C-alpha positions as CSV (number, residue, x, y, z in Angstrom):
1,M,0.0,0.0,0.0
2,S,1.4,3.3,-1.0
3,S,1.9,6.0,1.6
4,S,0.2,8.6,-0.7
5,F,-3.0,6.4,-0.6
6,G,-2.8,6.4,3.2
7,R,-2.5,10.1,3.4
8,R,-5.2,10.9,0.9
9,W,-7.9,8.5,1.9
10,G,-7.1,7.7,5.5
11,V,-6.1,4.1,5.0
12,G,-3.8,2.8,7.8
13,G,-0.2,2.4,6.8
14,T,1.4,1.5,10.2
15,K,2.6,-2.1,10.4
16,A,3.0,-2.2,14.1
17,G,1.7,-5.3,16.0
18,T,-2.0,-5.4,16.5
19,A,-1.6,-5.6,20.3
20,V,-5.0,-7.1,20.7
21,T,-4.2,-8.6,24.0
22,D,-3.6,-5.1,25.4
23,L,-7.2,-4.3,24.6
24,V,-8.8,-7.2,26.6
25,R,-9.2,-4.9,29.6
26,A,-10.8,-2.2,27.5
27,V,-12.9,-4.3,25.0
28,G,-14.4,-7.7,25.1
29,G,-17.1,-9.7,26.7
30,R,-14.6,-11.8,28.6
31,G,-12.6,-9.0,30.1
32,I,-14.6,-5.7,29.9
33,D,-14.7,-3.8,33.2
34,R,-16.7,-0.8,31.7
35,V,-18.0,0.5,28.5
36,P,-14.9,0.9,26.3
37,S,-13.4,4.4,26.1
38,T,-13.5,5.4,22.5
39,R,-13.0,8.5,20.4
40,R,-14.0,9.7,16.9
41,F,-12.3,8.0,14.0
42,D,-9.1,9.8,13.0
43,P,-7.5,8.3,9.9
44,R,-4.1,9.7,11.0
45,R,-4.2,7.5,14.1
46,H,-5.6,4.3,12.5
47,R,-3.9,1.0,13.3
48,R,-3.6,-1.4,10.4
49,V,-4.1,-5.1,10.7
50,P,-1.5,-7.0,8.6
51,G,-3.1,-8.6,5.5
52,L,-6.2,-6.3,5.7
53,L,-6.5,-3.3,3.4
54,D,-8.6,-0.5,5.0
55,L,-10.7,1.9,2.9
56,W,-12.1,5.0,4.6
57,L,-15.4,6.1,3.0
58,V,-18.1,8.6,3.9
59,C,-21.8,9.1,3.1
60,G,-22.2,10.7,-0.3
61,P,-25.2,11.8,-2.3
62,R,-28.4,9.8,-1.8
63,G,-26.5,7.9,1.0
64,R,-24.1,6.2,-1.4
65,P,-20.5,5.6,-0.3
66,A,-17.9,8.2,-1.4
67,L,-14.3,9.1,-0.9
68,P,-13.6,11.7,1.8
69,S,-11.6,13.7,-0.8
70,D,-14.6,13.7,-3.2
71,P,-17.8,13.4,-1.1
72,E,-20.1,14.5,-3.9
73,R,-19.2,11.6,-6.2
74,P,-20.8,8.3,-5.2
75,L,-18.9,5.1,-5.9
76,D,-20.2,2.0,-7.5
77,A,-18.8,-1.5,-7.0
78,P,-16.4,-1.5,-10.0
79,A,-15.0,1.9,-8.8
80,V,-14.4,0.6,-5.3
81,A,-12.8,-2.6,-6.7
82,E,-10.5,-0.7,-9.0
83,L,-9.5,1.6,-6.1
84,V,-8.5,-1.4,-4.1
85,R,-6.5,-3.0,-6.9
86,R,-4.5,0.2,-7.5
87,S,-3.8,0.8,-3.8
88,G,-3.2,-2.5,-2.0
89,D,-1.9,-6.1,-2.1
90,V,-4.2,-8.3,-4.3
91,A,-4.0,-11.0,-1.6
92,D,-5.5,-8.7,1.1
93,D,-9.0,-8.8,2.3
94,V,-10.7,-5.3,2.5
95,R,-12.3,-3.5,5.4
96,I,-14.7,-0.6,4.7
97,L,-14.3,2.0,7.4
98,A,-17.7,3.6,7.2
99,D,-20.7,3.9,9.5
100,D,-23.6,1.6,8.8
101,G,-21.6,-0.3,6.3
102,A,-24.2,-3.1,6.2
103,R,-26.7,-0.8,4.6
104,H,-24.7,-1.1,1.4
105,A,-24.2,-4.9,1.7
106,D,-25.3,-5.5,-1.9
107,L,-22.7,-3.1,-3.2
108,F,-19.8,-4.4,-1.1
109,T,-20.8,-8.0,-1.8
110,E,-20.4,-7.2,-5.5
111,V,-17.0,-5.7,-4.6
112,A,-16.1,-9.0,-2.9
113,G,-17.0,-10.9,-6.0
114,L,-15.0,-8.6,-8.3
115,L,-11.9,-9.0,-6.0
116,G,-12.3,-12.6,-5.1
117,H,-11.7,-11.8,-1.4
118,D,-13.8,-11.1,1.7
119,V,-15.0,-7.6,2.5
120,L,-15.6,-6.5,6.1
121,V,-18.2,-3.9,6.8
122,S,-19.7,-2.4,10.0
123,P,-23.2,-3.5,11.1
124,D,-26.2,-1.4,10.5
125,G,-26.6,1.0,13.5
126,A,-22.9,1.1,14.2
127,D,-20.5,4.1,14.3
128,I,-16.8,3.6,13.5
129,R,-14.8,4.7,16.6
130,Q,-11.3,4.1,17.8
131,V,-10.4,2.5,21.1
132,L,-7.2,2.9,23.0
133,P,-5.2,-0.2,24.1
134,G,-5.4,-0.7,27.9
135,R,-1.8,0.3,28.7
136,A,-1.4,3.3,26.4
137,P,-2.2,6.8,27.7
138,E,-4.7,8.8,25.7
139,G,-2.2,11.3,24.6
140,D,0.6,9.0,23.5
141,G,-0.2,9.6,19.8
142,G,0.1,5.9,18.9
143,P,-2.2,4.1,16.4
144,L,-5.7,3.1,17.5
145,H,-7.9,0.1,16.6
146,A,-11.1,0.7,14.6
147,L,-14.2,-0.5,16.4
148,P,-17.9,-0.6,15.3
149,L,-19.9,0.7,18.3
150,D,-23.6,0.4,18.7
151,R,-25.1,3.8,18.3
152,V,-27.6,3.2,21.1
153,T,-26.0,0.9,23.6
154,R,-22.4,2.0,23.0
155,Q,-21.3,-1.6,23.1
156,P,-18.8,-3.1,20.6
157,M,-20.2,-4.9,17.6
158,D,-18.5,-7.4,15.3
159,W,-17.6,-6.6,11.8
160,L,-19.7,-8.4,9.2
161,V,-17.8,-10.6,6.6
162,L,-19.2,-10.4,3.1
163,Q,-17.9,-13.3,0.9
164,P,-17.8,-13.4,-2.9
165,P,-21.3,-14.4,-3.9
166,D,-20.3,-17.4,-6.1
167,L,-18.0,-18.6,-3.3
168,A,-20.0,-17.7,-0.2
169,T,-20.2,-20.2,2.7
170,P,-21.0,-20.2,6.4
171,L,-17.3,-21.1,7.1
172,P,-15.1,-18.5,8.9
173,G,-12.9,-15.9,7.2
174,W,-9.1,-15.3,7.3
175,F,-9.4,-13.1,10.3
176,A,-10.9,-13.7,13.8
177,M,-13.6,-11.4,15.2
178,E,-13.7,-10.8,18.9
179,D,-15.9,-8.1,20.4
180,G,-15.5,-5.6,17.6
181,L,-11.8,-6.2,17.1
182,V,-10.3,-7.8,14.0
183,R,-7.2,-9.9,14.8
184,P,-5.0,-12.2,12.7
185,R,-5.4,-15.8,13.3
186,T,-2.3,-17.8,14.1
187,G,-1.1,-21.3,13.2
188,V,-1.7,-23.5,10.2
189,V,-4.5,-22.5,7.8
190,N,-7.2,-25.1,8.1
191,L,-10.9,-25.3,7.3
192,P,-13.3,-27.8,8.7
193,L,-14.7,-30.6,6.5
194,A,-17.7,-32.6,7.6
195,T,-15.3,-35.5,8.4
196,G,-11.8,-34.1,8.1
197,V,-10.0,-30.9,7.4
198,A,-8.9,-28.8,4.4
199,L,-5.4,-27.3,4.5
200,A,-5.1,-24.0,2.6
201,T,-2.8,-21.1,1.9
202,R,-3.4,-17.4,1.5
203,A,-3.6,-17.7,-2.3
204,D,-6.3,-20.4,-2.4
205,F,-8.1,-19.8,0.9
206,V,-11.4,-18.4,-0.6
207,A,-11.7,-21.1,-3.3
208,R,-10.8,-23.9,-1.0
209,R,-13.2,-22.6,1.6
210,A,-16.0,-22.8,-0.9
211,T,-15.2,-26.3,-2.1
212,A,-14.7,-27.5,1.5
213,H,-18.3,-26.4,2.3
214,R,-19.7,-28.2,-0.7
215,L,-18.3,-31.6,0.3
216,G,-20.8,-33.7,2.2
217,A,-20.4,-35.9,5.2
218,T,-19.1,-39.4,5.0
219,G,-19.2,-42.3,7.4
220,S,-17.0,-42.3,10.4
221,E,-14.8,-44.9,8.6
222,L,-13.6,-42.3,6.0
223,V,-11.6,-39.2,6.9
224,T,-10.9,-36.6,4.2
225,V,-8.0,-34.2,4.1
226,S,-7.8,-31.6,1.3
227,V,-4.2,-30.5,0.6
228,T,-2.1,-28.9,-2.2
229,V,0.8,-30.9,-3.5
230,R,4.1,-29.2,-4.4
231,A,7.5,-30.6,-5.3
232,G,6.5,-34.1,-4.2
233,G,5.4,-32.9,-0.8
234,F,2.5,-31.2,0.9
235,L,2.1,-27.4,0.8
236,I,1.2,-26.1,4.3
237,G,0.3,-22.4,4.8
238,D,0.0,-20.4,8.0
239,Y,-2.0,-17.3,8.9
240,S,1.1,-15.1,8.6
241,G,0.8,-15.6,4.9
242,T,3.9,-17.9,4.5
243,Q,3.9,-21.4,3.1
244,Q,6.3,-24.4,3.1
245,V,6.5,-27.8,1.5
246,R,6.4,-30.4,4.2
247,D,6.8,-34.2,4.2
248,A,4.5,-36.9,5.4
249,G,5.8,-36.9,9.0
250,H,5.0,-33.2,9.4
251,L,1.5,-33.7,7.8
252,A,0.8,-36.6,10.2
253,A,1.7,-34.4,13.1
254,L,-0.7,-31.7,11.9
255,L,-3.5,-34.2,11.7
256,G,-2.8,-35.6,15.1
257,E,-6.3,-34.7,16.4
258,L,-8.1,-36.7,13.7
259,P,-9.0,-40.3,14.5
260,L,-6.7,-41.8,11.9
261,Y,-5.3,-45.0,13.4
262,G,-7.0,-47.9,11.7
263,A,-9.2,-45.5,9.6
264,D,-9.3,-44.8,5.9
265,L,-7.8,-41.4,4.9
266,R,-8.8,-39.9,1.6
267,L,-6.5,-37.3,0.2
268,W,-8.2,-34.6,-1.8
269,L,-5.4,-33.5,-4.1
270,T,-4.1,-33.1,-7.6
271,W,-1.0,-35.0,-8.6
272,P,2.0,-33.2,-10.1
273,S,2.7,-33.8,-13.8
274,E,6.5,-34.5,-13.5
275,P,7.4,-38.2,-13.1
276,D,10.1,-37.7,-10.5
277,E,7.6,-35.6,-8.3
278,Q,5.0,-38.3,-8.7
279,A,7.5,-40.9,-7.5
280,K,8.2,-38.7,-4.4
281,L,4.5,-38.4,-3.7
282,V,4.0,-42.1,-3.9
283,A,6.7,-42.5,-1.2
284,Q,5.1,-39.7,0.9
285,A,1.7,-41.4,0.7
286,A,3.2,-44.7,1.9
287,E,5.1,-43.0,4.7
288,L,1.9,-41.2,5.8
289,A,0.1,-44.6,6.0
290,E,2.9,-46.0,8.1
291,T,3.0,-43.0,10.4
292,T,-0.7,-42.7,11.0
293,G,-1.7,-46.3,10.8
294,A,-4.4,-45.4,8.3
295,T,-5.1,-46.7,4.8
296,V,-4.3,-43.7,2.6
297,W,-6.4,-43.3,-0.6
298,T,-5.2,-41.1,-3.5
299,P,-6.3,-40.7,-7.1
300,P,-4.0,-42.6,-9.5
301,P,-0.6,-40.9,-10.2
302,G,-1.0,-38.0,-12.5
303,G,-4.7,-37.7,-11.7
304,R,-6.8,-35.7,-9.3
305,A,-9.9,-35.7,-7.1
306,E,-13.0,-34.1,-8.5
307,L,-15.8,-32.7,-6.4
308,L,-19.2,-34.0,-7.5
309,G,-21.5,-31.1,-6.5
310,D,-24.7,-32.9,-7.1
311,R,-23.6,-35.8,-4.8
312,R,-21.4,-33.8,-2.5
313,D,-18.8,-36.5,-2.9
314,L,-15.3,-36.9,-4.5
315,R,-14.5,-38.9,-7.6
316,A,-11.0,-39.9,-8.7
317,L,-9.8,-39.1,-12.2
318,D,-6.7,-40.3,-14.0
319,A,-4.0,-38.3,-15.9
320,A,-6.2,-38.1,-19.0
321,G,-9.2,-36.8,-17.1
322,G,-11.1,-40.1,-17.2
323,V,-12.8,-41.8,-14.3
324,A,-10.5,-44.2,-12.4
325,P,-10.6,-46.1,-9.1
326,W,-8.9,-44.7,-6.0
327,Q,-5.6,-46.3,-5.1
328,A,-4.8,-47.6,-1.6
329,H,-1.5,-47.1,0.3
330,R,-1.8,-49.5,3.3
331,P,0.4,-49.6,6.4
332,R,2.4,-52.9,6.6
333,Y,0.7,-54.1,9.8
334,A,-2.9,-53.2,8.9
335,A,-5.4,-55.5,10.5
336,G,-8.1,-56.8,8.1
337,P,-9.3,-55.2,4.9
338,P,-10.1,-51.5,4.5
339,A,-13.5,-50.3,5.6
340,V,-14.2,-48.8,2.2
341,D,-14.1,-50.1,-1.4
342,A,-12.9,-48.2,-4.5
343,T,-15.6,-48.5,-7.2
344,P,-14.9,-48.4,-11.0
345,D,-16.8,-45.2,-11.2
346,G,-14.2,-43.4,-9.1
347,L,-15.9,-43.4,-5.7
348,L,-15.2,-44.7,-2.2
349,V,-18.1,-46.6,-0.6
350,P,-18.4,-48.4,2.7
351,R,-17.5,-52.1,2.3
352,E,-20.4,-53.0,4.6
353,P,-22.9,-50.1,4.8
354,R,-24.3,-49.5,8.2
355,P,-28.1,-49.5,8.4
356,R,-29.4,-46.0,7.6
357,I,-33.1,-45.4,7.5
358,V,-34.1,-41.7,7.5
359,A,-37.5,-41.0,9.0
360,T,-37.9,-37.5,7.6
361,G,-39.9,-37.0,4.4
362,D,-37.0,-36.1,2.2
363,A,-35.2,-39.5,2.6
364,P,-33.6,-41.0,-0.5
365,A,-35.6,-43.9,-1.9
366,D,-32.7,-46.4,-1.5
367,H,-32.7,-45.7,2.2
368,A,-36.3,-46.3,2.8
369,G,-36.4,-50.0,3.4
370,S,-34.2,-52.9,4.4
371,D,-30.4,-52.3,4.2
372,G,-29.4,-55.8,3.3
373,P,-29.2,-59.2,4.9
374,G,-29.5,-59.2,8.6
375,S,-30.9,-55.7,8.9
376,G,-34.2,-57.0,10.2
377,G,-36.1,-54.2,8.6
378,T,-37.3,-51.0,10.4
379,G,-40.4,-49.8,12.1
380,P,-42.6,-46.9,11.0
381,D,-40.8,-44.6,13.4
382,G,-37.4,-45.0,11.6
383,T,-35.8,-47.4,14.1
384,A,-34.4,-50.9,13.5
385,P,-34.6,-53.7,16.1
386,D,-31.3,-54.6,17.6
387,G,-32.3,-57.7,19.5
388,P,-33.3,-58.1,23.2
389,G,-31.3,-55.9,25.6
390,S,-30.0,-57.1,29.0
391,D,-33.2,-56.1,30.7
392,G,-35.3,-58.3,28.4
393,H,-36.7,-55.5,26.3
394,A,-35.9,-55.1,22.6
395,S,-33.1,-52.6,21.8
396,V,-33.5,-50.3,18.8
397,R,-31.1,-48.3,16.6
398,P,-32.7,-44.9,15.9
399,A,-31.7,-43.8,12.4
400,P,-29.5,-40.7,12.1
401,S,-31.5,-37.8,10.7
402,A,-30.8,-36.0,7.4
403,R,-29.0,-32.6,7.6
404,P,-31.4,-29.7,7.2
405,T,-30.9,-26.9,4.7
406,L,-29.4,-23.8,6.4
407,A,-29.6,-20.0,5.8
408,A,-28.5,-16.9,7.6
409,E,-31.2,-15.0,9.4
410,N,-31.8,-11.3,9.3
411,R,-30.3,-9.5,12.3
412,R,-33.8,-8.3,13.2
413,A,-35.2,-11.8,13.5
414,D,-36.6,-13.1,16.8
415,R,-34.1,-13.3,19.6
416,Y,-32.5,-16.6,20.5
417,G,-32.4,-16.3,24.3
418,P,-28.8,-16.8,25.4
419,P,-27.3,-13.3,25.4
420,W,-24.0,-14.4,23.8
421,L,-25.9,-15.7,20.7
422,R,-25.8,-12.6,18.4
423,P,-28.4,-11.9,15.8
424,G,-27.9,-13.2,12.2
425,Q,-27.0,-16.9,13.0
426,Q,-27.3,-19.7,10.5
427,V,-30.5,-21.6,11.2
428,N,-32.4,-24.5,9.6
429,V,-34.9,-23.6,6.9
430,T,-36.3,-27.1,6.6
431,T,-37.9,-29.3,9.2
432,F,-35.8,-32.0,10.6
433,E,-35.5,-34.4,13.5
434,A,-32.8,-34.6,16.2
435,F,-31.9,-36.3,19.5
436,V,-31.7,-34.4,22.8
437,P,-29.7,-36.1,25.6
438,V,-31.6,-36.1,28.9
439,T,-30.3,-36.6,32.5
440,G,-32.9,-37.6,35.0
441,D,-36.4,-38.9,34.5
442,L,-37.3,-39.1,30.8
443,E,-41.0,-38.7,31.1
444,R,-40.6,-35.6,33.4
445,A,-38.2,-34.1,30.9
446,A,-40.8,-34.5,28.1
447,A,-43.6,-33.0,30.2
448,D,-41.9,-30.4,32.5
449,G,-38.6,-29.7,30.7
450,V,-35.2,-31.0,30.2
451,P,-33.0,-30.1,33.2
452,S,-30.3,-27.7,32.1
453,A,-28.3,-24.7,33.5
454,E,-28.2,-23.2,29.9
455,L,-30.7,-21.3,27.9
456,F,-30.5,-23.8,25.1
457,L,-30.5,-27.5,24.6
458,V,-28.0,-29.6,22.6
459,A,-29.3,-31.9,19.9
460,H,-27.6,-34.4,17.6
461,L,-28.5,-35.8,14.2
462,D,-27.0,-39.1,15.1
463,P,-27.9,-40.7,18.4
464,R,-24.4,-42.1,18.7
465,S,-23.1,-38.6,19.1
466,A,-24.9,-38.2,22.4
467,P,-23.1,-39.0,25.7
468,H,-22.7,-42.7,26.5
469,R,-25.7,-44.2,28.4
470,A,-27.8,-41.0,28.0
471,D,-31.6,-41.2,27.6
472,L,-32.8,-39.4,24.4
473,L,-35.8,-37.4,23.3
474,R,-36.4,-37.3,19.6
475,V,-37.7,-33.9,18.6
476,R,-39.1,-32.4,15.4
477,V,-37.6,-29.0,14.8
478,S,-39.5,-26.5,12.5
479,P,-37.6,-23.9,10.4
480,G,-35.6,-21.4,12.5
481,G,-35.5,-23.5,15.6
482,A,-31.9,-24.8,15.5
483,I,-28.5,-23.3,15.1
484,P,-25.6,-25.6,13.8
485,V,-22.7,-25.4,16.2
486,Q,-20.1,-25.8,13.5
487,V,-20.9,-22.4,12.0
488,L,-21.7,-20.3,15.1
489,R,-21.2,-16.6,14.5
490,S,-20.7,-15.7,18.1
491,H,-17.9,-15.9,20.7
492,V,-18.8,-19.1,22.6
493,P,-18.2,-19.0,26.4
494,A,-15.3,-21.0,27.7
495,R,-17.6,-23.5,29.4
496,L,-19.1,-24.4,26.0
497,Q,-16.0,-24.6,23.9
498,Y,-16.2,-28.4,24.0
499,L,-19.3,-28.2,21.6
500,L,-17.3,-26.6,18.8
501,G,-16.3,-28.6,15.8
502,A,-19.0,-31.3,16.0
503,P,-20.5,-31.6,12.5
504,D,-23.9,-33.0,13.6
505,T,-24.5,-30.9,16.7
506,Y,-27.2,-28.2,16.9
507,L,-28.3,-25.7,19.6
508,L,-32.0,-25.4,20.3
509,P,-32.1,-21.9,21.9
510,A,-34.7,-21.1,24.6
511,G,-36.3,-18.4,22.5
512,R,-37.1,-20.8,19.7
513,L,-38.3,-23.9,21.7
514,D,-41.8,-23.3,20.4
515,R,-40.5,-24.6,17.1
516,A,-39.3,-28.0,18.7
517,R,-41.8,-30.6,19.7
518,V,-41.2,-33.9,21.4
519,R,-41.9,-36.9,19.1
520,D,-40.8,-39.9,21.2
521,G,-38.0,-41.0,23.5
522,F,-35.4,-43.7,24.1
523,R,-34.2,-45.0,27.4
524,A,-30.6,-46.2,27.7
525,T,-30.2,-49.9,28.6
526,D,-27.5,-51.5,30.8
527,D,-25.6,-52.8,27.8
528,G,-25.4,-49.4,26.1
529,G,-28.4,-49.9,23.8
530,L,-31.6,-47.9,23.6
531,R,-35.2,-48.9,24.3
532,A,-38.1,-47.0,22.8
533,V,-40.5,-45.1,25.1
534,D,-43.8,-44.2,23.5
535,V,-45.8,-42.8,26.4
536,L,-44.6,-39.2,25.9
537,D,-47.2,-36.5,25.3
538,G,-45.7,-35.0,22.1
539,G,-45.8,-31.4,23.5
540,P,-43.4,-28.6,23.0
541,L,-39.8,-29.0,24.2
542,R,-39.0,-27.1,27.4
543,I,-36.1,-26.3,29.7
544,R,-36.2,-26.8,33.4
545,S,-33.7,-24.8,35.4
546,A,-30.8,-26.5,37.2
547,P,-31.5,-28.0,40.7
548,A,-32.2,-25.5,43.4
549,G,-29.3,-26.8,45.5
550,A,-26.7,-25.7,42.9
551,S,-24.5,-22.8,43.8
552,G,-26.3,-20.6,41.2
553,G,-29.5,-20.7,43.2
554,G,-31.3,-22.8,40.5
555,L,-30.7,-20.1,37.9
556,P,-29.2,-20.5,34.4
557,H,-25.6,-19.6,33.7
558,D,-26.6,-16.7,31.5
559,V,-28.0,-14.2,34.1
560,T,-27.8,-10.5,34.5
561,R,-24.8,-9.6,36.7
562,W,-24.5,-6.8,39.2
563,P,-22.8,-4.4,39.4
564,A,-22.3,-3.7,35.7
565,H,-19.3,-1.5,36.2
566,G,-16.7,-0.9,39.0
567,T,-17.4,-1.8,42.6
568,R,-20.7,-1.2,44.5
569,R,-21.9,-1.3,48.1
570,A,-24.4,-4.0,49.2
571,Y,-25.6,-5.4,52.5
572,A,-25.9,-9.0,53.9
573,L,-28.2,-9.8,56.8
574,L,-26.7,-12.8,58.6
575,P,-27.4,-14.6,61.9
576,A,-25.3,-13.4,64.8
577,R,-24.9,-17.0,65.9
578,S,-23.9,-19.3,63.1
579,R,-21.1,-21.6,61.9
580,G,-20.4,-19.3,58.9
581,L,-21.7,-18.7,55.4
582,A,-24.3,-20.7,53.6
583,A,-22.8,-23.4,51.4
584,G,-24.5,-22.5,48.1
585,W,-25.4,-18.8,47.9
586,L,-26.2,-15.7,50.0
587,P,-28.9,-13.1,49.4
588,L,-27.7,-9.5,49.4
589,T,-29.6,-6.2,49.1
590,R,-28.6,-2.9,47.6
591,R,-30.5,-1.0,50.4
592,R,-29.8,-1.0,54.1
593,P,-32.4,-3.1,55.8
594,A,-34.1,-2.3,59.1
595,A,-32.5,-3.5,62.3
596,R,-33.4,-7.0,63.4
597,A,-32.6,-8.6,66.7
598,G,-30.2,-11.5,66.5
599,R,-28.8,-10.5,63.2
600,L,-25.6,-9.0,61.9
601,L,-25.6,-6.3,59.1
602,V,-22.5,-6.8,57.0
603,E,-21.7,-3.9,54.7
604,V,-19.7,-5.2,51.7
605,R,-18.0,-4.0,48.5
606,V,-19.0,-6.1,45.5
607,P,-16.7,-6.1,42.4
608,R,-18.1,-6.0,38.9
609,G,-20.3,-8.9,38.0
610,R,-20.0,-10.9,41.2
611,T,-23.7,-11.1,42.0
612,V,-26.9,-12.0,40.1
613,D,-29.4,-9.2,39.7
614,V,-32.6,-11.1,40.4
615,E,-35.0,-8.4,39.2
616,T,-33.4,-7.9,35.8
617,T,-32.8,-11.7,35.4
618,A,-36.5,-12.4,36.1
619,D,-37.6,-9.8,33.5
620,A,-35.3,-11.4,30.9
621,L,-36.4,-14.9,31.6
622,A,-40.1,-13.9,31.5
623,A,-39.6,-13.4,27.7
624,L,-38.7,-17.1,27.5
625,P,-41.8,-18.9,28.6
626,L,-40.5,-22.4,27.7
627,A,-37.4,-22.0,29.9
628,R,-38.8,-22.6,33.4
629,G,-36.7,-21.1,36.2
630,R,-36.7,-19.9,39.8
631,A,-36.0,-16.2,39.1
632,E,-39.6,-15.1,39.5
633,R,-40.0,-17.0,42.7
634,L,-36.9,-15.5,44.1
635,R,-38.1,-12.0,43.2
636,Q,-41.5,-12.7,44.8
637,A,-39.6,-13.8,48.0
638,G,-38.0,-10.4,48.1
639,I,-34.5,-11.4,47.2
640,D,-32.6,-8.6,45.5
641,L,-29.2,-10.0,44.7
642,I,-27.6,-13.5,44.9
643,L,-23.9,-13.9,45.8
644,T,-22.7,-17.4,44.9
645,S,-20.3,-19.3,47.1
646,R,-17.6,-19.1,44.3
647,S,-17.4,-15.4,44.9
648,Y,-17.4,-15.2,48.7
649,D,-13.7,-14.7,48.9
650,R,-13.9,-11.8,46.3
651,V,-16.2,-9.7,48.4
652,E,-14.6,-7.3,50.9
653,V,-16.3,-6.3,54.2
654,D,-16.2,-2.6,55.2
655,R,-18.2,-2.7,58.4
656,V,-20.3,-5.0,60.6
657,H,-23.2,-3.8,62.7
658,R,-25.3,-5.5,65.5
659,A,-28.9,-4.7,66.3
660,R,-29.4,-2.9,69.6
661,D,-32.5,-1.1,70.8
662,G,-34.0,-1.2,67.3
663,V,-31.0,0.4,65.5
664,W,-27.8,-0.8,63.9
665,E,-24.7,-0.2,66.0
666,A,-21.2,-0.7,64.5
667,V,-19.2,-3.6,65.9
668,P,-15.8,-2.1,67.1
669,G,-12.5,-3.5,66.2
670,V,-13.6,-5.2,62.9
671,A,-10.8,-5.0,60.3
672,A,-11.8,-5.0,56.6
673,G,-11.1,-8.2,54.7
674,P,-12.7,-11.0,52.7
675,L,-16.2,-11.9,53.7
676,P,-15.6,-15.4,55.1
677,V,-12.6,-14.3,57.1
678,V,-14.3,-11.3,58.7
679,L,-17.4,-13.3,59.5
680,R,-15.6,-16.0,61.4
681,G,-14.3,-13.3,63.8
682,V,-17.6,-11.7,64.6
683,Q,-20.2,-14.5,64.6
684,S,-20.8,-16.4,67.8
685,P,-21.0,-20.2,67.7
686,P,-24.5,-21.6,68.2
687,P,-25.2,-22.7,71.7
688,A,-24.3,-26.3,72.4
689,P,-27.2,-28.6,73.3
690,S,-27.7,-29.2,77.0
691,A,-27.1,-32.6,78.6
692,S,-30.7,-32.9,79.5
693,S,-31.8,-32.5,75.9
């Protein structure tokens, strides 16, 4: 990028480090202590993100984007694309520094198509501001990060990623988004496949992302890895933009998290044309098989793997472009034959297909009946008998459900419920069925709600993806009722990170449970099978809050916290004679209560977010009628705030008072300190029982 371009149009030219970690204390749902301190956007102090070309635009005639140097001349998509080509690196993504960028989504999507790269824009209703890193003083003159800020709430909003229309997918972009900040990713460039991974470089990232999304799921016996071949080795790129040719040992190390030992590994690649490079690649494929313990499948030397879009599968072609069987490279000590067969029409198919009967209306015709000898047929509910279980009842194999069609919702669509689920998620647009794991009584879960401390339920397409020995409810989900975990467009709380990456896992948010109805259920048997339960009422799916004895007071994890900023004063009314604090949670109040005999009034300082605001939480949960909780009962009982036992040590005591003659009187000699420590020094032990009693 030329310096003249940066001076004229306010595009950042500083290549200093992004210093995103310095901003955690100023911005971010995980570390924000207050509303971030921001200032008006100043192009002279803009901090550039490496690999991202920033274009500063203003609102021109009729609301169209225009250059600050020529605000009366609106820009169309070809003009913006040409401006980018003349001014930046052709490999860069583009970020539009303009308020309400999403209002011109059609224009900037066309720009993305013309450039073949992603374009980042601010959401509708957002102003572009600049935020100072936490350690830098306001007047230091250093570069500042651009941040979309909600015009009403003044909270950070994430940039929207517009992908080229012909290559658009729900998969992530080159950069990570975190609470309004754009930061470079680190490590090896990889994209998720339904059963595997696609390795990419900066040059082919957008195209490989599109093809990766078009590949369908395979059985668990076949893992697919998409990789580019160069000089008889494997081309590996990282998010710094560099790339290197690596051998089979290095590739095996990169694939260490995939279940490869004893599996079949299909390499989605194009062979080199030079004979010596082909010989090297044959040796590398054999070494990969020995290192991983997998049978490695490749197209024949000189050929390539072709994506069949209509079947969402891969077909092998030979050097002349004709259909050819896949070739196997087996480890020397492989046990038994491969789990897949190479067919003459260039496909890999399971050697012994597992029974698969899809109960939904869009099932393929060849899956509608018996699956071969010994399948035993299926019932009308899409289950196959599995023989008698250890308890004498017949076990069944519920059929995995077909994947629903997905689409991104408008940001103004109905809310989901969990506050961290931002608007505009990918949701199902066709009805499908899924399996919800249940702990506790299955019939009660169907009638009163599935017990959960979350404002969503987890559902799986395949019952085998549920936790071992879990009872299951099979539910029918109408359009808009489920969000696929694999393409979540939100920062997921740390406690839920384990859900990410599962290709058949969906969230059923509390705000959409009216679109999920219980169909039937399955009870786990002692030998790990399932037994059908058909006495369920078929009503709407519900959530029942966590047990009342939990440290959260029977409330969900996602509650409104108090105080929102800084440290605030609160009061605890405790017995003067006691053995200490309650084991689960303690009620607090923001107002000083009246004096009560036999009680201590403990005046405390509560750090940000350490208590649950019962009033606000009850109001929020009232909008989720299918998520039953205790917040309203706590409010009716007069409880203002809840301090959980996990935060007892974080709350500092300022003063302690005793009731005397109807007024509070300060207890002398009490030193400030953590609540449990101070309380042990001022409470009296309960009287010991007398010998006569």
